[in-house]
Every structure is written in structure tokens, then in C-alpha cells.
ROSE-4610 file (N, C-alpha, C; in Angstrom, 1 decimal, always signed):
// ROSE-4610
residu = [M/M/M/V/V/V/N/N/N/H/H/H/H/H/H/T/T/T/C/C/C/P/P/P/M/M/M/L/L/L/V/V/V/I/I/I/V/V/V/L/L/L/L/L/L/V/V/V/A/A/A/S/S/S/S/S/S/L/L/L/L/L/L/T/T/T/G/G/G/I/I/I/P/P/P/A/A/A/F/F/F/G/G/G/L/L/L/D/D/D/V/V/V/T/T/T/R/R/R/F/F/F/G/G/G/A/A/A/V/V/V/P/P/P/D/D/D/D/D/D/G/G/G/Q/Q/Q/D/D/D/D/D/D/T/T/T/A/A/A/A/A/A/F/F/F/L/L/L/A/A/A/A/A/A/F/F/F/K/K/K/D/D/D/A/A/A/Q/Q/Q/A/A/A/K/K/K/G/G/G/E/E/E/K/K/K/R/R/R/I/I/I/V/V/V/I/I/I/P/P/P/K/K/K/G/G/G/R/R/R/Y/Y/Y/Q/Q/Q/L/L/L/R/R/R/T/T/T/D/D/D/G/G/G/N/N/N/P/P/P/D/D/D/R/R/R/P/P/P/D/D/D/T/T/T/L/L/L/F/F/F/P/P/P/F/F/F/A/A/A/R/R/R/L/L/L/D/D/D/G/G/G/L/L/L/V/V/V/I/I/I/E/E/E/G/G/G/Q/Q/Q/G/G/G/A/A/A/E/E/E/L/L/L/M/M/M/M/M/M/S/S/S/G/G/G/T/T/T/S/S/S/R/R/R/V/V/V/F/F/F/A/A/A/F/F/F/I/I/I/D/D/D/C/C/C/K/K/K/N/N/N/V/V/V/T/T/T/I/I/I/T/T/T/R/R/R]
num = [1/1/1/2/2/2/3/3/3/4/4/4/5/5/5/6/6/6/7/7/7/8/8/8/9/9/9/10/10/10/11/11/11/12/12/12/13/13/13/14/14/14/15/15/15/16/16/16/17/17/17/18/18/18/19/19/19/20/20/20/21/21/21/22/22/22/23/23/23/24/24/24/25/25/25/26/26/26/27/27/27/28/28/28/29/29/29/30/30/30/31/31/31/32/32/32/33/33/33/34/34/34/35/35/35/36/36/36/37/37/37/38/38/38/39/39/39/40/40/40/41/41/41/42/42/42/43/43/43/44/44/44/45/45/45/46/46/46/47/47/47/48/48/48/49/49/49/50/50/50/51/51/51/52/52/52/53/53/53/54/54/54/55/55/55/56/56/56/57/57/57/58/58/58/59/59/59/60/60/60/61/61/61/62/62/62/63/63/63/64/64/64/65/65/65/66/66/66/67/67/67/68/68/68/69/69/69/70/70/70/71/71/71/72/72/72/73/73/73/74/74/74/75/75/75/76/76/76/77/77/77/78/78/78/79/79/79/80/80/80/81/81/81/82/82/82/83/83/83/84/84/84/85/85/85/86/86/86/87/87/87/88/88/88/89/89/89/90/90/90/91/91/91/92/92/92/93/93/93/94/94/94/95/95/95/96/96/96/97/97/97/98/98/98/99/99/99/100/100/100/101/101/101/102/102/102/103/103/103/104/104/104/105/105/105/106/106/106/107/107/107/108/108/108/109/109/109/110/110/110/111/111/111/112/112/112/113/113/113/114/114/114/115/115/115/116/116/116/117/117/117/118/118/118/119/119/119/120/120/120/121/121/121/122/122/122/123/123/123]
x = [-34.7/-34.6/-33.4/-32.7/-31.5/-31.9/-31.5/-31.8/-30.5/-30.6/-29.4/-28.4/-28.8/-27.9/-27.1/-27.6/-26.8/-25.9/-26.1/-25.3/-23.8/-23.4/-21.9/-21.3/-22.1/-21.5/-21.5/-22.4/-22.4/-21.2/-20.9/-19.8/-18.5/-18.3/-17.1/-17.0/-18.1/-18.1/-17.7/-18.2/-17.9/-16.4/-15.9/-14.5/-13.6/-13.9/-13.1/-13.1/-14.3/-14.5/-13.7/-13.8/-13.0/-11.5/-11.1/-9.7/-9.2/-10.0/-9.7/-9.7/-10.7/-10.8/-9.6/-9.3/-8.3/-6.8/-6.7/-5.4/-4.9/-5.6/-5.2/-5.9/-5.1/-5.7/-6.9/-8.0/-9.1/-9.0/-8.1/-7.9/-6.5/-6.2/-4.9/-4.7/-3.5/-3.1/-3.3/-4.0/-4.3/-3.4/-2.6/-1.6/-2.3/-3.6/-4.2/-4.5/-4.5/-4.6/-3.3/-2.3/-1.0/-0.7/-1.7/-1.6/-1.4/-1.3/-1.1/-2.5/-2.4/-3.6/-3.4/-4.3/-4.2/-4.6/-3.9/-4.3/-4.2/-3.4/-3.2/-1.9/-1.1/+0.2/+1.3/+1.0/+2.0/+2.7/+3.9/+4.8/+4.1/+3.9/+3.3/+4.4/+5.7/+6.7/+6.7/+6.5/+6.6/+5.4/+4.2/+3.1/+3.2/+3.8/+4.0/+5.1/+6.1/+7.2/+6.6/+5.8/+5.2/+4.3/+3.5/+2.6/+3.4/+4.4/+5.2/+6.0/+6.5/+7.3/+6.4/+5.2/+4.2/+3.8/+3.6/+3.3/+4.5/+5.7/+6.8/+6.9/+6.7/+6.8/+5.8/+4.5/+3.4/+3.3/+4.1/+4.0/+2.7/+2.2/+0.9/+1.2/+0.2/+0.4/-0.2/-1.0/-1.7/-1.5/-1.0/-1.0/-1.8/-2.7/-3.7/-3.3/-3.2/-3.0/-4.2/-5.1/-6.4/-6.1/-7.0/-6.9/-6.6/-5.7/-5.3/-3.9/-3.4/-2.0/-1.3/-0.1/+0.7/+2.1/+2.6/+3.9/+4.9/+6.0/+7.0/+8.4/+9.3/+10.7/+11.5/+12.1/+12.9/+14.0/+14.5/+15.6/+15.0/+13.8/+13.1/+13.2/+13.9/+14.0/+15.4/+15.3/+16.6/+17.3/+16.6/+17.3/+18.0/+17.5/+18.0/+18.0/+19.0/+18.9/+19.0/+19.4/+19.5/+18.2/+17.3/+16.0/+14.9/+13.8/+12.7/+11.9/+11.5/+10.7/+11.4/+12.3/+12.8/+11.9/+11.7/+11.0/+11.9/+11.8/+12.6/+11.8/+12.1/+11.6/+10.1/+9.4/+7.9/+7.5/+6.5/+6.0/+4.5/+4.1/+2.7/+2.3/+3.3/+3.0/+2.2/+1.1/+0.3/+0.3/+0.8/+0.6/-0.4/-1.6/-2.7/-2.9/-2.7/-2.7/-4.1/-5.1/-6.4/-6.5/-5.6/-5.5/-4.7/-3.9/-3.1/-2.0/-1.6/-0.4/+0.6/+1.8/+2.9/+3.9/+3.9/+4.7/+6.1/+7.1/+8.4/+9.3/+10.1/+11.2/+12.4/+13.6/+14.8/+15.4/+16.6/+17.2/+17.4/+17.0/+17.1/+16.1/+16.4/+15.4/+14.1/+13.0/+11.8/+11.5/+11.6/+11.4/+12.6/+12.8/+13.8/+13.1/+13.1/+12.5/+13.6/+14.0/+15.1/+14.6/+14.9/+14.5/+12.9/+12.3/+10.8/+10.4/+9.2/+8.6/+7.2/+6.7/+5.3/+4.8/+5.5/+5.2/+4.3/+3.2/+2.3/+2.1/+2.3/+1.9/+0.9/-0.2/-1.3/-1.6/-2.0/-2.4/-3.8]
y = [-9.5/-8.1/-7.4/-6.7/-6.0/-4.5/-4.0/-2.6/-1.8/-0.5/+0.3/+0.0/-0.6/-1.0/-2.2/-3.1/-4.4/-4.2/-3.2/-3.1/-2.9/-2.0/-2.0/-3.3/-4.0/-5.3/-6.3/-6.3/-7.1/-6.8/-5.6/-5.2/-5.7/-5.5/-6.0/-7.5/-8.2/-9.7/-10.1/-9.4/-9.8/-9.5/-8.4/-8.0/-9.1/-9.4/-10.4/-11.8/-12.2/-13.4/-13.4/-12.3/-12.2/-12.3/-11.7/-11.7/-13.1/-13.8/-15.2/-16.2/-16.0/-16.9/-16.6/-15.4/-15.1/-15.0/-14.9/-14.7/-13.3/-12.4/-11.0/-10.2/-9.3/-8.5/-7.6/-7.4/-6.7/-5.2/-4.7/-3.3/-3.0/-1.7/-1.4/+0.1/+0.5/+1.8/+2.3/+3.3/+3.8/+5.0/+4.9/+6.0/+7.3/+7.4/+8.7/+9.4/+8.7/+9.4/+10.1/+9.9/+10.6/+11.6/+11.9/+12.9/+12.5/+11.2/+10.8/+11.0/+11.6/+11.9/+11.3/+10.3/+9.7/+10.6/+10.4/+11.0/+12.6/+13.1/+14.6/+15.0/+14.0/+14.4/+14.9/+15.0/+15.6/+14.5/+14.8/+13.8/+13.4/+12.1/+11.4/+10.7/+10.9/+10.2/+10.4/+11.7/+12.0/+11.3/+11.3/+10.7/+9.2/+8.5/+7.1/+6.8/+7.6/+7.4/+7.5/+8.5/+8.7/+7.5/+7.0/+5.9/+4.6/+4.3/+3.1/+3.1/+4.3/+4.4/+4.2/+4.7/+4.6/+3.1/+2.4/+1.0/+0.2/+0.5/-0.2/+0.1/+1.3/+1.6/+0.9/+0.8/+0.2/-1.3/-1.8/-3.2/-3.5/-2.5/-2.7/-3.8/-4.6/-5.8/-5.5/-4.4/-4.2/-2.7/-2.5/-1.1/-1.1/-0.1/-0.1/+1.1/+0.9/+1.9/+1.9/+2.9/+2.9/+3.1/+2.7/+2.8/+4.2/+4.3/+5.6/+5.5/+6.6/+6.7/+7.7/+7.2/+7.9/+8.1/+9.3/+9.7/+9.5/+8.8/+8.5/+8.7/+9.2/+9.3/+8.3/+7.4/+6.3/+6.8/+8.0/+8.6/+9.5/+9.4/+10.4/+10.0/+9.0/+8.6/+9.2/+10.2/+10.8/+9.9/+9.0/+8.0/+6.9/+6.5/+5.4/+5.8/+6.6/+7.1/+5.9/+4.7/+3.6/+2.8/+3.0/+2.2/+3.1/+3.2/+4.1/+3.6/+2.3/+1.7/+0.5/+0.7/-0.5/-0.9/-2.2/-2.8/-3.8/-3.9/-4.8/-5.5/-6.8/-7.7/-7.6/-7.8/-7.9/-9.3/-9.8/-11.1/-10.9/-11.3/-11.2/-9.9/-9.1/-7.8/-8.0/-7.2/-7.2/-5.8/-5.6/-4.3/-4.5/-3.9/-4.1/-2.9/-3.2/-2.1/-1.7/-2.5/-2.1/-1.5/-2.0/-1.5/-0.2/+0.2/+1.4/+1.2/+2.4/+2.4/+3.3/+2.7/+3.5/+3.9/+5.2/+5.7/+6.2/+5.5/+5.7/+6.6/+7.4/+8.1/+8.0/+7.8/+7.6/+6.2/+5.9/+4.7/+3.8/+4.2/+3.4/+2.3/+1.4/+0.3/+0.8/+0.2/+0.6/+0.0/-1.3/-2.0/-2.8/-2.9/-3.8/-4.5/-5.8/-6.5/-7.2/-6.7/-7.2/-8.0/-9.3/-10.2/-10.2/-10.1/-10.2/-11.6/-12.0/-13.3/-13.1/-13.9/-13.9/-12.5/-11.9/-10.6/-10.9/-10.2/-10.3/-8.9/-8.8/-7.5/-7.8/-7.2/-7.4/-6.1/-6.4/-5.2/-4.9]
z = [+9.2/+8.8/+9.4/+8.6/+9.0/+9.3/+10.5/+10.7/+10.8/+10.9/+10.9/+12.0/+13.1/+14.2/+13.9/+13.1/+12.8/+11.6/+10.7/+9.5/+9.8/+10.8/+11.0/+11.5/+12.3/+12.7/+11.6/+10.7/+9.5/+8.6/+8.4/+7.6/+8.2/+9.5/+10.2/+10.1/+10.3/+10.2/+8.7/+7.7/+6.3/+6.0/+6.5/+6.3/+7.0/+8.2/+8.9/+8.2/+7.8/+7.1/+5.8/+5.0/+3.8/+4.0/+5.1/+5.4/+5.8/+6.5/+6.9/+5.7/+4.8/+3.6/+2.6/+2.4/+1.4/+2.0/+3.3/+3.9/+3.8/+3.2/+3.0/+4.0/+4.8/+5.8/+5.2/+5.9/+5.4/+5.5/+6.3/+6.4/+5.9/+5.8/+5.3/+5.2/+4.8/+4.7/+3.2/+3.0/+1.6/+1.3/+0.2/-0.1/-0.3/-0.7/-0.9/+0.4/+1.5/+2.8/+3.2/+2.4/+2.7/+1.6/+0.7/-0.2/-1.7/-1.9/-3.3/-4.1/-5.2/-6.0/-7.4/-7.7/-9.0/-10.1/-11.3/-12.5/-12.6/-11.6/-11.7/-12.3/-12.7/-13.4/-12.5/-11.2/-10.2/-9.6/-9.0/-8.4/-7.0/-6.9/-5.7/-4.9/-5.2/-4.4/-2.9/-2.5/-1.1/-0.3/-1.0/-0.4/-0.2/-1.3/-1.2/-0.2/-0.1/+0.9/+2.3/+2.5/+3.9/+4.2/+3.3/+3.5/+3.8/+3.0/+3.1/+4.4/+4.8/+6.0/+7.2/+7.2/+8.2/+8.4/+7.2/+7.2/+7.9/+7.5/+8.1/+9.6/+10.0/+11.4/+12.3/+11.7/+12.4/+12.2/+11.3/+11.0/+10.2/+9.5/+8.7/+7.7/+7.5/+6.6/+5.2/+5.0/+3.7/+3.4/+2.2/+1.6/+0.4/+0.3/-0.8/-1.7/-3.0/-4.0/-4.9/-4.7/-5.5/-7.0/-7.8/-9.2/-9.7/-10.7/-11.3/-11.6/-12.2/-12.6/-11.6/-11.1/-10.1/-10.7/-10.5/-10.9/-9.8/-10.0/-8.9/-9.5/-8.7/-9.0/-8.2/-8.9/-8.2/-7.4/-7.7/-6.9/-5.8/-5.5/-4.6/-3.1/-2.7/-1.3/-0.7/+0.1/+0.6/+1.5/+2.1/+3.1/+2.3/+1.1/+0.3/-1.2/-1.6/-3.0/-4.0/-3.6/-4.6/-4.6/-3.7/-3.6/-3.2/-3.9/-3.6/-2.3/-2.3/-1.2/-0.6/+0.4/+1.0/+2.2/+2.2/+3.4/+4.1/+5.4/+6.1/+7.2/+7.3/+8.4/+8.5/+7.4/+7.4/+6.9/+7.5/+7.1/+6.8/+5.6/+5.2/+4.6/+4.1/+3.5/+2.2/+2.0/+0.8/+0.2/-1.0/-1.7/-2.7/-2.5/-3.4/-4.3/-5.6/-6.6/-7.1/-7.0/-7.5/-8.9/-9.7/-11.1/-11.3/-10.2/-10.3/-11.3/-11.9/-12.7/-12.1/-11.8/-11.2/-12.4/-12.7/-13.7/-13.1/-13.4/-12.8/-13.7/-13.0/-13.7/-12.9/-13.5/-12.7/-13.0/-12.4/-12.6/-11.4/-10.2/-9.0/-9.0/-8.1/-7.8/-7.2/-7.5/-6.9/-5.6/-5.5/-4.2/-3.8/-2.5/-1.9/-0.7/-0.6/+0.5/+1.2/+2.4/+3.1/+4.3/+4.3/+5.4/+5.5/+4.4/+4.4/+3.9/+4.3/+3.9/+3.5/+2.6/+2.2/+1.7/+0.8/+0.2/-1.0/-1.1/-2.3/-2.9/-4.2/-4.9/-5.9/-5.8/-6.8/-7.6/-8.8/-9.7/-9.4]
């Protein structure tokens, strides 16, 4: 019998087991926590930039983009006008799309992976 005291521990055990079996980190950074709102037709570039910069600074291995449609400007990175999302020196980065659609406008590159290894992008 499982009671309410063992449920949190069971969830943690299942997340860790899932991470070990798949090789994909069980936790991650969710772009909606930085202000990205799917399906609202508004520009989500600043929120994505904040989330991706935070992931880079913390060495976060998993970035989650929940299902929905997001509007992004490829020229929206003031630090790198030629590349929207540059990543450097990360090993094992996973960008998990969960069925998200990224609607781009502009002519710059979207991603640059500099000295990165084992990068996975899923839809």
C-alpha cells in the first residue's frame, strides 16, 4: 500500500530511473518559466533568450519547450545578431520540444553549438 508519505519518494525514484535508462536528464529548465507563452501570437524571443542563457550559465543539461506555437525573431539576440541561440562548451545538452512549433522570422541562424558534444534536439 502506498500512502501520501511515500508518493514523493516514488516520483523521485521513477524520475531518476527514467533518466538513467534513457540517458536524458529527468529535470530541466522550462522556457515558460521565463515568460514564453505558447499560442498567444506574441514575440517569445526574450523569454527563450533568458531561459537559454540561464541554462548556459548553470550548465543545465535539459531545456524543455512545452507543446504550442512560439513566435521568435532570429535577429533578436543583442549579444549575437548573427545567431539567436549560441551554446558553448556543453556536453549532453537536450532540447526537448514536446511537440512545440518555433515560428521564426528573420534571416540569422537559429542555433550555434560551439565546442559542444552529445547535443540532442527532440520534437
